[in-house]
N, C-alpha and C positions, 0 to 999 in steps of 0.2 A: 692214952696215947694211940692206942689202937682207933680209935675213933677221928683222932686228928690226921691222923696217916691216911684215913679212908678219905678224910674230907680234903686234903692235898691231892690227894689220886682222881677226886672226884671233881677237882678244877682245872684238871690237865685235859676234861673230856669235854665234849660239845663246844668246841671252837667251830667257826665257820672255816671251812673246807679249804679255803685259802690262806690261812695261816699256817697250817700244816704245811702245804706247799711251800711257802714262803721260809719257813724254818728248815726243810730238807734244802731247799736251793743254798741258802746261806750256809747250811754245814757242808755242802760240796765245796762250796767257794772256800771256806776257810781251811779245809783241809788240804786243799790243793795249793793253799797259801803256805801253810805251814811246813808241808814236804817239800815246797820249792825253795826252802831259804833253809840257814843253817839253823839247827833245832838248837837252844837254848832253854835258860829255865823262863827268861822273860818271853819268849816266843809261844812258851806252852802256855803259861800263864794267860797271855793275850788270847790265845785259841779259847783257853777254859771261860775267860773272860768274856768275849765275843760271843762264843754258845748260849752260856747263860743269860748275859744280855739281851740276844735276839728273842730268847723263850719270855726273858721278862718282859717287853715291850709287846709283843704278841699276846701274853697274857692280861695285859692292860688294855690292849685293843678289843679283846673279847671280854672285857668287863669281870674279870675272874681273878680273885684276890692271892692268887697262889704267887703273885708277883714280889711279895714280901721276901720270901725265903732266897729266890731267884735273883733279885736286886740286893740285897745284901753280899751274898756270895761271889755276885758278877762286880761289884763294888770293888771287894778288897782288890780284884785282879786289875781293875782299871786303875786303882790307886797306884799300883807299883808301876804300871805303864804308862799312866800321865806323869811321876816322878821320873822315871828313865827319861822322858821326852822332853823333861823341862816344862811341861805346861802344866804349871801349877794351879792355874784355876781349874782345870779339869779334875784336879784332886778335891778340891772343895764344891765341885758339882756334882762328883759322886757320893760326897758327904750329904751334901743335900739333899739328894734323893733318898738316901737312906733313912734322913729325918722326917721328909715331908712323904716318902710313897711307901716307904717298907716297913721301918717301926711302928706306924700306924694301924696298917694291915696287919702285923703280928701281934700286937695287944689288942687291938680295939675289936670286941666281938660283932659289934653294930655294923661297923664298915666292912666286915668281910661278908655280913648275910644279904644275898641277892642284891647285889650292888647295883643292879643292872636300873633297878626299879627307883633309885636316888639320884639319876642323872639330872642336871640342871642344865639352864642356858642363861649368857651372859644378858645384861641389860645395858643401856647407856653409860651407867655410872661403872659398871664393871669394866667395861672395854677400857674407858678412861684411866683408870685406876691402876690396869695391868699394863697396859702401855708406858704408863709413869714409870712403874716400877722398873719396868725391863730398863729404861731409858738411864733410870737412877743408877739401878745396880752395875749397867756398863759401864758411867762415867766412874764411878766409885774405883769398881775392882780395875780396871783399865788403868787407873790413876796408881793404885794401889800397888799391884803387882809388878808395875813397870818402875816403880819406886825403889820398891824395896827387895824386889828379887833379881835373879838374871835371867827370868824368861825372855826367849829372842822374839818372841812374837804377842805380847802383852796385850794388843789390841784385839788383834783376833781371838787370841784366847778369853777376853774378856766378854767379846760379842757371843760366844759359844756359852758362856758361862751365864750370862744376864738372860738370856733367852730361857735357856735349859731349868734353871733356878724358876724363874716364873712359872713355866709349863709344870714344873713340881708341884708348886702350890696350886696352881690351877685344878692339875688332878686331882690333889687330896682333898679339894673341895667339890670335887663331884661335876666339873663343869665340862661340857663338850667341847668347849671353846678351845679347851688344852690343845687340839689337834694342828691349829693356826700357829701356834707357837712349836709345836713338836717339828711340823715342817720347816720351819724357819731354822730351828735348832739342827735340823737334819742336816740342812744347807751348809750352815754356820761350822758344823763339825767335819763335814767332809772337807771345806775348804783349809781349816785347822790340823786336820790328820794329814793332807795332801802336801802340805806346805810341810809340815813336819817331816813326813817322809823323803820328799825332794830335798830338805837339807840333812837328811841323815839321822834324825832324832827318833823314829817311830818306825813301824813297820807296817807295811801295805796293809794288814789285817784291819788295824783301826778304820782306813779310810772304806774298805769292802764294809766293816760293820756299819758305818755312818750311814754308806748307801742303801743297807737294808732297813734300816731304821728308818730311812724317809720313804722307802716304798713301804712299809708298814703304815706309817703315817697316810699317805696318800690313801692306801687300802682301807683305812677307819671311814673314810667319808662314803664308802660303797656297800661296805656288809659288815661294820662294826656296830655293835647294837648301840654304840654311843651316838650314832647318826641315824642308823636302819631301824624305823618303826618296828618293822616286819621282825625284823632280828631282837630286837629288845622284847617284842611282845613273848617270841619263842623262849627267850633266856629267862624270863620272870616265870613263866609256866613251868621249866625246865627246873629252876630253883625252888621255886614253893612246893611243887611235887617231892624234890628232893628233902627238903625239910620237913614234910609232912610223913615222909618216910623215917625219919630219924627219930620223929615224935612216936610215932607207932611201935619201934623199936624199943625206943626207951621204956613205952609202957608195958 
């Protein structure tokens, strides 16, 4: 257990500096949003969820597998927020993240080890399959949620869900092309939560959270090891040295 806690602590270190700056900027915005409104159990859960959620996406950006626990904890908070706003597909979106991003990280030893060295790129077939899957999920989920629930924004909810679900699967498969989908997801979620806020179904915190996600996704194309070759090489070297030190201590 001690070694596992040390591993999680290690996963919070060595991120690009811009990631830390973005986290504290987001934290400041969320604190101001929290104290500027009536504090209820829902607003507190939203604050906790957005804080952990930002840490989660920044961990993914940095190719660090601590996102497992961060994702599970933030998902619980976002599920409550989504249910309160009647954005029901956002609930399934969080469950999909848990299944595709969080549980594999928590259960798979190989997924956790030096993840930066396992990054891949799409080929033409992969692009076509991912785009087809996104459109198919959008059509099916939009029809289903609009037909069987009282979701007031079924098709806006559906486009956010479809893009985010596909992005989660692409991330699980370690393709850096996930960030094309994450950017689209960030934009779709900003629209969803802004409309929800204007209609009195959600707090402004979720819109701010989606905005931070979008900044993180754009940042990935510059400093993240998913795209930055120099940062990837640095991280692979760091993780290799860390693994070697663990082996030495074990012996």
